[in-house]
C-alpha positions as a LaTeX table, in Angstrom:
\begin{tabular}{lrrr}
\hline
Residue & $x$ (\AA) & $y$ (\AA) & $z$ (\AA) \\
\hline
Met1 & $-47.15$ & $-62.16$ & 19.16 \\
Gly2 & $-46.06$ & $-59.42$ & 16.51 \\
Gly3 & $-45.51$ & $-56.96$ & 19.28 \\
Ala4 & $-43.45$ & $-58.97$ & 21.51 \\
Ala5 & $-41.55$ & $-59.89$ & 18.09 \\
Ser6 & $-40.82$ & $-56.30$ & 17.35 \\
Glu7 & $-39.89$ & $-55.55$ & 20.71 \\
Glu8 & $-37.36$ & $-58.58$ & 21.12 \\
Gly9 & $-36.01$ & $-57.01$ & 17.04 \\
Trp10 & $-35.56$ & $-53.70$ & 19.22 \\
Ser11 & $-33.73$ & $-54.88$ & 22.15 \\
Ser12 & $-31.20$ & $-56.79$ & 19.90 \\
Asp13 & $-30.67$ & $-53.97$ & 17.83 \\
Thr14 & $-29.76$ & $-51.98$ & 20.60 \\
Ala15 & $-27.71$ & $-54.61$ & 22.31 \\
Phe16 & $-25.80$ & $-54.77$ & 18.82 \\
Phe17 & $-25.43$ & $-51.15$ & 18.95 \\
Glu18 & $-24.39$ & $-50.61$ & 21.93 \\
Ala19 & $-21.43$ & $-53.41$ & 21.35 \\
Arg20 & $-20.42$ & $-51.97$ & 18.78 \\
Asp21 & $-19.80$ & $-48.74$ & 20.25 \\
Arg22 & $-17.72$ & $-50.27$ & 22.77 \\
Gln23 & $-15.73$ & $-52.20$ & 20.62 \\
Ile24 & $-15.12$ & $-48.87$ & 18.71 \\
Glu25 & $-13.89$ & $-47.44$ & 21.90 \\
Leu26 & $-11.52$ & $-50.37$ & 22.12 \\
Trp27 & $-10.15$ & $-50.02$ & 18.34 \\
Arg28 & $-9.40$ & $-46.10$ & 19.02 \\
Met29 & $-7.47$ & $-46.77$ & 22.24 \\
Val30 & $-5.49$ & $-49.42$ & 20.00 \\
Ile31 & $-4.54$ & $-46.89$ & 17.22 \\
Arg32 & $-4.21$ & $-43.98$ & 19.76 \\
Ala33 & $-1.52$ & $-46.51$ & 21.77 \\
Arg34 & $-0.03$ & $-47.36$ & 18.44 \\
Tyr35 & 0.47 & $-43.69$ & 17.44 \\
Ala36 & 2.84 & $-43.26$ & 20.62 \\
Ala37 & 4.43 & $-46.97$ & 20.58 \\
Val38 & 5.89 & $-45.35$ & 16.75 \\
Ala39 & 6.22 & $-42.30$ & 18.40 \\
Ala40 & 8.39 & $-43.70$ & 20.60 \\
Ala41 & 10.22 & $-45.37$ & 18.55 \\
Ala42 & 10.86 & $-43.20$ & 16.07 \\
Leu43 & 12.73 & $-40.68$ & 19.09 \\
Leu44 & 14.54 & $-44.15$ & 20.29 \\
Ala45 & 15.89 & $-44.40$ & 16.06 \\
Thr46 & 17.11 & $-41.22$ & 16.57 \\
Thr47 & 20.13 & $-42.23$ & 18.56 \\
Pro48 & 23.38 & $-44.12$ & 17.57 \\
Ala49 & 21.84 & $-46.83$ & 20.14 \\
Ala50 & 19.74 & $-47.85$ & 17.88 \\
Gly51 & 22.50 & $-48.84$ & 15.37 \\
Pro52 & 24.12 & $-47.84$ & 12.01 \\
Lys53 & 20.96 & $-47.11$ & 10.32 \\
His54 & 19.33 & $-44.90$ & 12.80 \\
Trp55 & 18.55 & $-42.29$ & 10.87 \\
Trp56 & 17.01 & $-44.34$ & 8.08 \\
Leu57 & 15.10 & $-46.75$ & 10.76 \\
Ala58 & 13.73 & $-43.42$ & 12.04 \\
Ala59 & 12.58 & $-42.19$ & 8.62 \\
Ile60 & 11.02 & $-45.40$ & 8.21 \\
Ala61 & 9.14 & $-44.94$ & 11.55 \\
Ile62 & 7.89 & $-40.72$ & 10.12 \\
Phe63 & 7.10 & $-41.16$ & 6.83 \\
Leu64 & 6.12 & $-45.05$ & 6.36 \\
Val65 & 5.07 & $-46.41$ & 9.96 \\
Ile66 & 3.00 & $-43.51$ & 10.93 \\
Pro67 & 1.14 & $-42.74$ & 7.60 \\
Tyr68 & 0.38 & $-46.82$ & 7.79 \\
Asn69 & $-1.18$ & $-46.30$ & 10.90 \\
Ala70 & $-3.07$ & $-43.05$ & 10.22 \\
Val71 & $-4.77$ & $-45.11$ & 6.74 \\
Tyr72 & $-6.25$ & $-47.24$ & 9.65 \\
Asp73 & $-7.31$ & $-44.90$ & 11.53 \\
Val74 & $-9.01$ & $-42.81$ & 9.07 \\
Leu75 & $-10.82$ & $-46.67$ & 7.70 \\
Leu76 & $-12.03$ & $-46.70$ & 11.64 \\
Arg77 & $-13.62$ & $-43.27$ & 11.75 \\
Arg78 & $-15.16$ & $-43.50$ & 8.38 \\
Arg79 & $-16.41$ & $-46.97$ & 8.57 \\
Gly80 & $-16.97$ & $-47.38$ & 12.04 \\
Val81 & $-15.07$ & $-50.70$ & 11.63 \\
Leu82 & $-11.21$ & $-51.84$ & 12.27 \\
Pro83 & $-10.35$ & $-54.25$ & 9.43 \\
Asn84 & $-8.42$ & $-57.09$ & 10.81 \\
Thr85 & $-6.36$ & $-57.18$ & 8.15 \\
Val86 & $-4.17$ & $-54.53$ & 10.43 \\
Ala87 & $-3.42$ & $-58.07$ & 12.23 \\
Tyr88 & $-1.32$ & $-59.47$ & 9.18 \\
Thr89 & $-0.22$ & $-56.06$ & 7.77 \\
Asp90 & 1.68 & $-55.42$ & 11.39 \\
Gln91 & 3.47 & $-58.60$ & 10.69 \\
Val92 & 4.38 & $-57.90$ & 7.45 \\
Val93 & 5.78 & $-54.40$ & 8.20 \\
Ala94 & 8.15 & $-55.83$ & 11.63 \\
Val95 & 9.45 & $-58.35$ & 9.27 \\
Gly96 & 10.30 & $-55.77$ & 6.34 \\
Ile97 & 12.36 & $-53.60$ & 9.14 \\
Ile98 & 14.12 & $-57.07$ & 10.25 \\
Ala99 & 15.10 & $-57.38$ & 6.92 \\
Phe100 & 16.32 & $-53.76$ & 6.50 \\
Ala101 & 17.98 & $-54.16$ & 9.32 \\
Pro102 & 19.10 & $-57.66$ & 10.79 \\
Glu103 & 20.75 & $-56.48$ & 13.59 \\
Leu104 & 17.60 & $-55.15$ & 15.32 \\
Thr105 & 16.02 & $-58.67$ & 14.92 \\
Val106 & 16.29 & $-59.05$ & 18.89 \\
Pro107 & 14.55 & $-55.95$ & 19.86 \\
Leu108 & 12.18 & $-56.13$ & 16.80 \\
Leu109 & 11.17 & $-59.50$ & 18.22 \\
Val110 & 10.19 & $-57.83$ & 21.26 \\
Val111 & 7.47 & $-55.68$ & 19.71 \\
Leu112 & 6.56 & $-58.75$ & 17.76 \\
Leu113 & 4.90 & $-59.94$ & 20.66 \\
Ala114 & 3.44 & $-56.34$ & 21.49 \\
Val115 & 2.10 & $-56.63$ & 18.47 \\
Ala116 & 0.55 & $-60.41$ & 18.61 \\
Ala117 & $-1.14$ & $-59.09$ & 22.02 \\
Thr118 & $-2.53$ & $-56.09$ & 20.52 \\
Ser119 & $-4.24$ & $-58.18$ & 17.76 \\
Ala120 & $-5.04$ & $-60.46$ & 20.47 \\
Val121 & $-7.08$ & $-57.63$ & 22.75 \\
Ala122 & $-8.57$ & $-56.37$ & 19.23 \\
Phe123 & $-9.97$ & $-59.10$ & 17.59 \\
Gly124 & $-9.46$ & $-62.51$ & 19.48 \\
Arg125 & $-7.17$ & $-65.53$ & 19.22 \\
Arg126 & $-7.87$ & $-67.05$ & 16.01 \\
Val127 & $-6.96$ & $-63.79$ & 14.04 \\
Ala128 & $-3.96$ & $-62.95$ & 16.56 \\
Ala129 & $-3.16$ & $-66.55$ & 16.09 \\
Gln130 & $-2.98$ & $-66.13$ & 12.12 \\
Ala131 & $-1.50$ & $-63.23$ & 11.94 \\
Ala132 & 1.53 & $-64.41$ & 14.47 \\
Leu133 & 2.03 & $-67.10$ & 12.06 \\
Val134 & 2.72 & $-64.94$ & 9.13 \\
Gly135 & 5.15 & $-63.21$ & 11.21 \\
Ala136 & 6.72 & $-66.51$ & 12.22 \\
Ile137 & 7.10 & $-67.58$ & 9.41 \\
Gly138 & 8.60 & $-64.39$ & 7.82 \\
Thr139 & 11.08 & $-63.82$ & 10.74 \\
Gly140 & 12.15 & $-67.22$ & 10.09 \\
Val141 & 13.14 & $-66.94$ & 6.63 \\
Val142 & 14.81 & $-63.51$ & 7.19 \\
Met143 & 16.86 & $-65.20$ & 9.95 \\
Thr144 & 17.76 & $-67.76$ & 7.80 \\
Ile145 & 19.54 & $-65.49$ & 5.51 \\
Ala146 & 20.62 & $-62.96$ & 7.23 \\
Gln147 & 21.57 & $-64.80$ & 10.16 \\
Pro148 & 22.06 & $-62.26$ & 12.51 \\
Glu149 & 24.30 & $-62.78$ & 15.74 \\
Asp150 & 22.33 & $-64.79$ & 19.03 \\
Ala151 & 19.20 & $-64.30$ & 17.58 \\
Val152 & 18.02 & $-67.78$ & 17.40 \\
Pro153 & 17.55 & $-68.22$ & 20.84 \\
Val154 & 15.58 & $-65.06$ & 21.23 \\
Tyr155 & 13.36 & $-66.08$ & 18.18 \\
Leu156 & 12.50 & $-69.59$ & 20.26 \\
Ile157 & 11.65 & $-67.78$ & 23.36 \\
Tyr158 & 9.25 & $-65.35$ & 21.20 \\
Leu159 & 7.65 & $-68.57$ & 19.39 \\
Val160 & 6.80 & $-69.84$ & 23.18 \\
Ala161 & 5.96 & $-66.71$ & 24.65 \\
Gly162 & 4.00 & $-65.27$ & 21.39 \\
Ala163 & 2.03 & $-68.58$ & 21.86 \\
Phe164 & 0.95 & $-67.95$ & 25.57 \\
Ile165 & 0.09 & $-64.51$ & 25.62 \\
Ile166 & $-2.34$ & $-65.02$ & 22.18 \\
Ile167 & $-4.13$ & $-67.67$ & 24.22 \\
Val168 & $-4.17$ & $-66.21$ & 27.39 \\
Val169 & $-4.84$ & $-62.71$ & 26.63 \\
Gly170 & $-6.99$ & $-63.32$ & 23.65 \\
Ser171 & $-9.25$ & $-65.66$ & 25.83 \\
Val172 & $-9.55$ & $-62.74$ & 28.41 \\
Ser173 & $-10.18$ & $-60.92$ & 25.71 \\
Glu174 & $-12.87$ & $-63.04$ & 24.06 \\
Val175 & $-14.67$ & $-63.56$ & 28.06 \\
Glu176 & $-14.63$ & $-59.62$ & 28.33 \\
Arg177 & $-16.24$ & $-59.13$ & 25.02 \\
Arg178 & $-18.97$ & $-61.49$ & 25.65 \\
Val179 & $-19.87$ & $-59.81$ & 28.73 \\
Arg180 & $-19.55$ & $-56.56$ & 27.52 \\
His181 & $-22.19$ & $-58.45$ & 24.57 \\
Arg182 & $-24.28$ & $-59.32$ & 27.40 \\
Tyr183 & $-24.43$ & $-55.80$ & 29.59 \\
Ala184 & $-25.05$ & $-54.13$ & 26.53 \\
Glu185 & $-28.34$ & $-56.88$ & 25.70 \\
Leu186 & $-29.68$ & $-56.23$ & 29.55 \\
Met187 & $-28.98$ & $-52.14$ & 28.96 \\
Gly188 & $-30.83$ & $-52.74$ & 25.75 \\
Gly189 & $-33.70$ & $-54.34$ & 27.30 \\
Ile190 & $-34.51$ & $-51.85$ & 29.86 \\
Asp191 & $-37.30$ & $-49.77$ & 28.66 \\
Ala192 & $-35.36$ & $-46.16$ & 29.73 \\
Val193 & $-32.00$ & $-44.28$ & 29.68 \\
Val194 & $-29.13$ & $-45.73$ & 31.23 \\
Trp195 & $-26.63$ & $-42.75$ & 31.87 \\
Glu196 & $-23.45$ & $-42.06$ & 33.43 \\
Gln197 & $-21.36$ & $-39.11$ & 34.07 \\
Val198 & $-17.98$ & $-39.23$ & 32.46 \\
Ser199 & $-16.98$ & $-35.87$ & 33.52 \\
Arg200 & $-17.79$ & $-32.85$ & 35.21 \\
Asn201 & $-17.99$ & $-29.03$ & 34.40 \\
Pro202 & $-18.80$ & $-29.40$ & 31.67 \\
Ser203 & $-21.08$ & $-31.93$ & 32.52 \\
Arg204 & $-20.62$ & $-35.16$ & 29.54 \\
Leu205 & $-22.52$ & $-38.16$ & 29.76 \\
Tyr206 & $-22.44$ & $-41.97$ & 28.48 \\
Val207 & $-25.80$ & $-43.15$ & 27.88 \\
Asn208 & $-27.67$ & $-46.24$ & 26.22 \\
Arg209 & $-29.15$ & $-46.06$ & 23.25 \\
Arg210 & $-32.48$ & $-46.27$ & 24.24 \\
Ala211 & $-31.98$ & $-42.02$ & 24.54 \\
Glu212 & $-32.09$ & $-41.60$ & 20.64 \\
Glu213 & $-35.48$ & $-43.63$ & 20.49 \\
Ile214 & $-36.79$ & $-41.17$ & 23.35 \\
Phe215 & $-35.28$ & $-37.94$ & 22.44 \\
Gly216 & $-34.32$ & $-38.49$ & 18.77 \\
Tyr217 & $-30.70$ & $-37.14$ & 19.56 \\
Pro218 & $-27.83$ & $-39.52$ & 18.82 \\
Val219 & $-25.87$ & $-41.57$ & 21.42 \\
Ser220 & $-22.54$ & $-39.38$ & 20.81 \\
Asp221 & $-24.01$ & $-35.79$ & 21.17 \\
Trp222 & $-24.84$ & $-36.64$ & 24.82 \\
Arg223 & $-21.06$ & $-37.15$ & 25.13 \\
Arg224 & $-20.43$ & $-33.08$ & 23.94 \\
Pro225 & $-19.75$ & $-30.88$ & 27.25 \\
Gly226 & $-22.84$ & $-29.24$ & 28.62 \\
Phe227 & $-25.02$ & $-31.30$ & 25.78 \\
Trp228 & $-27.24$ & $-32.52$ & 29.02 \\
Gly229 & $-28.16$ & $-28.90$ & 29.91 \\
Arg230 & $-29.20$ & $-27.65$ & 27.03 \\
Thr231 & $-31.81$ & $-30.16$ & 26.62 \\
Val232 & $-33.40$ & $-29.52$ & 29.63 \\
His233 & $-36.37$ & $-27.37$ & 29.54 \\
Pro234 & $-35.66$ & $-23.72$ & 29.73 \\
Asp235 & $-37.60$ & $-23.40$ & 32.71 \\
Asp236 & $-36.74$ & $-26.20$ & 34.58 \\
Arg237 & $-32.95$ & $-26.08$ & 34.02 \\
Phe238 & $-32.09$ & $-23.93$ & 36.86 \\
Glu239 & $-33.78$ & $-25.89$ & 39.43 \\
Ala240 & $-32.77$ & $-29.10$ & 37.68 \\
Ala241 & $-29.01$ & $-28.43$ & 37.72 \\
Lys242 & $-28.97$ & $-26.61$ & 40.99 \\
Ala243 & $-30.35$ & $-30.45$ & 42.38 \\
Tyr244 & $-27.96$ & $-32.24$ & 40.57 \\
Arg245 & $-24.78$ & $-30.06$ & 41.95 \\
Glu246 & $-26.52$ & $-30.44$ & 45.43 \\
Ala247 & $-27.13$ & $-34.16$ & 45.34 \\
Ile248 & $-23.15$ & $-34.75$ & 43.76 \\
Arg249 & $-22.20$ & $-32.27$ & 46.57 \\
Lys250 & $-23.76$ & $-34.01$ & 49.29 \\
Gly251 & $-23.12$ & $-37.76$ & 48.02 \\
Gln252 & $-26.65$ & $-38.28$ & 48.35 \\
Asn253 & $-29.20$ & $-40.55$ & 45.93 \\
Arg254 & $-32.03$ & $-38.57$ & 44.50 \\
Glu255 & $-35.19$ & $-38.43$ & 42.35 \\
Leu256 & $-35.93$ & $-35.56$ & 40.45 \\
Glu257 & $-38.90$ & $-34.77$ & 37.36 \\
Tyr258 & $-38.14$ & $-32.15$ & 34.95 \\
Arg259 & $-39.10$ & $-31.58$ & 31.38 \\
Met260 & $-36.85$ & $-31.85$ & 28.29 \\
Ile261 & $-37.05$ & $-31.09$ & 24.28 \\
Ala262 & $-36.68$ & $-33.70$ & 22.15 \\
Ala263 & $-35.08$ & $-33.51$ & 18.57 \\
Asp264 & $-38.07$ & $-32.75$ & 16.98 \\
Gly265 & $-39.43$ & $-29.83$ & 19.37 \\
Arg266 & $-41.70$ & $-32.56$ & 21.82 \\
Val267 & $-41.56$ & $-31.72$ & 25.23 \\
Val268 & $-40.80$ & $-34.98$ & 27.33 \\
His269 & $-41.64$ & $-35.35$ & 30.94 \\
Val270 & $-39.08$ & $-37.48$ & 32.56 \\
His271 & $-38.42$ & $-39.33$ & 36.17 \\
Asp272 & $-34.51$ & $-39.36$ & 37.03 \\
Arg273 & $-33.50$ & $-41.67$ & 39.65 \\
Met274 & $-29.85$ & $-40.38$ & 40.39 \\
Arg275 & $-27.22$ & $-42.30$ & 42.45 \\
Val276 & $-24.16$ & $-41.02$ & 43.48 \\
Glu277 & $-21.35$ & $-43.05$ & 44.97 \\
Thr278 & $-18.92$ & $-41.86$ & 47.34 \\
Asp279 & $-15.37$ & $-42.76$ & 48.70 \\
Gly280 & $-14.29$ & $-42.92$ & 52.20 \\
Glu281 & $-14.41$ & $-39.46$ & 52.58 \\
Gly282 & $-17.77$ & $-38.92$ & 51.28 \\
Arg283 & $-16.70$ & $-37.27$ & 47.50 \\
Ala284 & $-18.87$ & $-38.53$ & 44.78 \\
Val285 & $-16.62$ & $-40.51$ & 42.69 \\
His286 & $-19.44$ & $-41.91$ & 40.28 \\
Val287 & $-22.69$ & $-40.64$ & 39.33 \\
Arg288 & $-25.21$ & $-42.67$ & 37.58 \\
Gly289 & $-29.12$ & $-42.37$ & 36.80 \\
Val290 & $-32.22$ & $-44.09$ & 35.03 \\
Leu291 & $-34.31$ & $-41.55$ & 33.30 \\
Leu292 & $-37.99$ & $-42.72$ & 32.87 \\
Asp293 & $-40.04$ & $-41.37$ & 29.67 \\
Val294 & $-43.32$ & $-40.30$ & 31.94 \\
Thr295 & $-44.87$ & $-38.15$ & 29.23 \\
Asp296 & $-47.89$ & $-40.09$ & 29.12 \\
Arg297 & $-48.21$ & $-40.34$ & 33.02 \\
Lys298 & $-48.18$ & $-36.30$ & 33.34 \\
Glu299 & $-50.44$ & $-35.99$ & 30.42 \\
Ala300 & $-52.91$ & $-38.35$ & 32.24 \\
Gln301 & $-52.70$ & $-36.83$ & 35.23 \\
Glu302 & $-53.35$ & $-33.63$ & 33.74 \\
Gln303 & $-56.54$ & $-34.86$ & 32.20 \\
Val304 & $-57.40$ & $-36.63$ & 35.49 \\
Asp305 & $-56.88$ & $-32.83$ & 37.28 \\
Gln306 & $-59.03$ & $-31.29$ & 34.74 \\
Leu307 & $-62.08$ & $-33.25$ & 35.26 \\
Met308 & $-62.09$ & $-33.22$ & 38.98 \\
Asn309 & $-61.64$ & $-29.58$ & 38.58 \\
Leu310 & $-64.63$ & $-29.72$ & 36.81 \\
Val311 & $-66.47$ & $-32.35$ & 39.14 \\
Glu312 & $-65.49$ & $-29.82$ & 42.02 \\
Arg313 & $-67.76$ & $-27.28$ & 39.74 \\
Ile314 & $-70.37$ & $-29.05$ & 38.58 \\
Arg315 & $-74.10$ & $-28.46$ & 39.69 \\
Leu316 & $-74.87$ & $-31.47$ & 39.79 \\
Ala317 & $-74.79$ & $-33.84$ & 43.00 \\
Leu318 & $-72.01$ & $-36.99$ & 41.96 \\
Phe319 & $-71.20$ & $-40.05$ & 43.85 \\
Val320 & $-69.01$ & $-42.69$ & 43.18 \\
Phe321 & $-69.15$ & $-45.99$ & 44.65 \\
Arg322 & $-66.79$ & $-49.32$ & 44.45 \\
Leu323 & $-67.63$ & $-53.15$ & 44.65 \\
Ala324 & $-64.72$ & $-53.91$ & 46.87 \\
Asp325 & $-65.40$ & $-57.52$ & 46.99 \\
Pro326 & $-67.57$ & $-58.63$ & 43.84 \\
Asp327 & $-69.26$ & $-61.80$ & 45.33 \\
Asp328 & $-70.20$ & $-59.17$ & 48.86 \\
Asp329 & $-72.82$ & $-56.83$ & 48.15 \\
Glu330 & $-72.17$ & $-54.93$ & 51.63 \\
Ser331 & $-68.89$ & $-53.97$ & 50.26 \\
Leu332 & $-70.08$ & $-51.64$ & 48.12 \\
Thr333 & $-67.87$ & $-48.62$ & 49.10 \\
Leu334 & $-67.97$ & $-44.90$ & 48.73 \\
Ile335 & $-64.53$ & $-43.59$ & 47.27 \\
Ala336 & $-65.74$ & $-39.88$ & 46.12 \\
Val337 & $-68.55$ & $-37.85$ & 46.53 \\
Asn338 & $-68.48$ & $-34.07$ & 44.73 \\
Pro339 & $-69.10$ & $-30.67$ & 46.99 \\
Glu340 & $-72.86$ & $-30.31$ & 45.64 \\
Ala341 & $-73.77$ & $-33.59$ & 46.90 \\
Ser342 & $-71.98$ & $-32.88$ & 49.88 \\
Met343 & $-74.25$ & $-29.61$ & 50.29 \\
Ile344 & $-77.21$ & $-31.30$ & 48.82 \\
Thr345 & $-77.26$ & $-34.52$ & 51.12 \\
Gly346 & $-75.13$ & $-32.97$ & 53.95 \\
Ile347 & $-72.51$ & $-35.94$ & 53.72 \\
His348 & $-69.09$ & $-34.84$ & 54.56 \\
Pro349 & $-66.75$ & $-36.20$ & 52.05 \\
Thr350 & $-63.70$ & $-36.71$ & 54.88 \\
Ala351 & $-65.99$ & $-38.64$ & 57.50 \\
Ser352 & $-67.77$ & $-40.31$ & 54.38 \\
Val353 & $-65.15$ & $-41.56$ & 51.64 \\
Gly354 & $-64.09$ & $-45.50$ & 52.49 \\
Arg355 & $-67.22$ & $-46.10$ & 54.38 \\
Arg356 & $-69.90$ & $-49.17$ & 53.30 \\
Phe357 & $-72.82$ & $-47.85$ & 51.27 \\
Arg358 & $-75.75$ & $-48.47$ & 54.06 \\
Glu359 & $-73.25$ & $-46.16$ & 56.70 \\
Val360 & $-73.89$ & $-43.49$ & 54.49 \\
Ile361 & $-76.98$ & $-43.38$ & 52.16 \\
Arg362 & $-79.63$ & $-43.13$ & 55.18 \\
Leu363 & $-83.19$ & $-43.31$ & 52.84 \\
Pro364 & $-86.44$ & $-45.09$ & 52.67 \\
Asp365 & $-85.62$ & $-46.67$ & 49.36 \\
Ala366 & $-81.61$ & $-47.37$ & 49.98 \\
Asp367 & $-82.01$ & $-51.03$ & 49.24 \\
Val368 & $-83.63$ & $-50.56$ & 46.13 \\
Leu369 & $-80.99$ & $-48.09$ & 44.77 \\
Met370 & $-78.38$ & $-49.99$ & 46.28 \\
Asp371 & $-79.94$ & $-52.96$ & 44.38 \\
Asn372 & $-79.80$ & $-50.98$ & 41.04 \\
Leu373 & $-75.99$ & $-49.66$ & 42.19 \\
Leu374 & $-75.28$ & $-53.23$ & 42.28 \\
Asp375 & $-76.39$ & $-54.03$ & 38.56 \\
Val376 & $-75.11$ & $-51.06$ & 36.95 \\
Ile377 & $-71.47$ & $-52.28$ & 38.31 \\
Arg378 & $-72.55$ & $-56.13$ & 37.53 \\
Leu379 & $-74.46$ & $-56.05$ & 34.27 \\
Asp380 & $-73.20$ & $-52.89$ & 32.90 \\
Glu381 & $-76.40$ & $-51.58$ & 32.33 \\
Gly382 & $-77.71$ & $-47.65$ & 32.82 \\
Trp383 & $-80.17$ & $-47.18$ & 35.73 \\
Met384 & $-82.55$ & $-44.17$ & 34.95 \\
Val385 & $-84.09$ & $-42.45$ & 38.12 \\
Ala386 & $-87.53$ & $-40.59$ & 37.10 \\
Thr387 & $-87.32$ & $-37.09$ & 38.46 \\
Ser388 & $-90.70$ & $-35.53$ & 36.95 \\
Ser389 & $-93.31$ & $-38.66$ & 37.84 \\
Ser390 & $-93.68$ & $-40.71$ & 40.38 \\
Ala391 & $-92.67$ & $-43.57$ & 37.84 \\
Pro392 & $-90.67$ & $-46.43$ & 39.65 \\
Pro393 & $-87.16$ & $-46.45$ & 38.23 \\
Arg394 & $-86.29$ & $-47.95$ & 35.13 \\
Arg395 & $-83.18$ & $-49.67$ & 33.92 \\
Cys396 & $-81.75$ & $-49.07$ & 30.48 \\
Thr397 & $-78.70$ & $-50.16$ & 28.63 \\
Arg398 & $-78.54$ & $-46.41$ & 26.84 \\
Pro399 & $-80.55$ & $-43.53$ & 27.26 \\
Thr400 & $-84.28$ & $-43.88$ & 25.91 \\
Pro401 & $-87.12$ & $-41.27$ & 24.29 \\
Ser402 & $-89.54$ & $-38.84$ & 25.62 \\
Pro403 & $-90.76$ & $-40.89$ & 29.33 \\
Cys404 & $-86.92$ & $-41.07$ & 30.38 \\
Arg405 & $-86.03$ & $-37.35$ & 29.44 \\
Ala406 & $-86.72$ & $-35.99$ & 32.96 \\
Thr407 & $-83.92$ & $-38.44$ & 34.10 \\
Arg408 & $-80.72$ & $-38.49$ & 35.65 \\
Trp409 & $-78.20$ & $-41.45$ & 34.11 \\
Val410 & $-76.70$ & $-42.79$ & 37.21 \\
\hline
\end{tabular}
């Protein structure tokens, strides 16, 4: 139960981090768009078309609005969260500019629509609606005092369009956020590194949080150019990179096994299943994959290989039998025989492995030997064969003193 709870907790944490990373990317995109929009507004304000106060407006954009946007940019970078207060302060700043230049009420109402849409995308319908209400009330008060020309019809259109934008854009944003969270939960529940190549020459990867669990490197490091190549074991780096390039060039899926170096210096054996998606002309457009940690399997295989090498060289006849059907004594089958046993008995491994006991072992006491082997399998009791006397076979659960010294454990 504890293990299951721990695994569930790990999956939940991973999903949270994945969703948070994607949300931060969205917020950064919003900040970049705001910089571009303010810069364009400042440039436009330098022209006479912006009205008699256009130089003042350009100065406000450059010396007030850009630093104001930079404050939220710094907060996002330091805290990893964009405060939702930006949705409210945006409205207050816009209302302040309308109060300073009432003749620009109509174009600034259009700006407020864009602000409402951005808030709906970044924070959802509730925050966007509350912030828009602040802006609508403030703008209404300014219009009542300043009474700009032809602004009332546009203001009414702004109210209707703003409500529509917040409801529609906010709903789409919230659905997308839920889908993104479910995707993050799915990626977090996979006990493997899911990766996607986001650029080539040099290669940069997007990976899920499991990469940090396995290799110890932060997820952000994998997006650095050439980071994957630097983590591949030096002895495997050239061949692995060559295989990747060839797969991308040919537009073919491929499975690779190579070694990587973890942050703590460990050697991690990986099995990489690479998928290349191509366009109609066969050119690679998306490269994705799943990276599995197969270190335990590789180490186990190495141990098996070492054991098999020992068995092959040992000066002792060894047979390995398996009871295929626990209810059928005749299903006792030979599954391995070492060279020493083959030389002594004349049993050829290629011709004998996979055959039944009675087909392979042709001895006068074959029935007794078979019964004892079946007891070893079913009762988990060792069977001793005396080699220094004519004493009958003995059954023991562990090696015994002198009477069984000159024996072999079966």
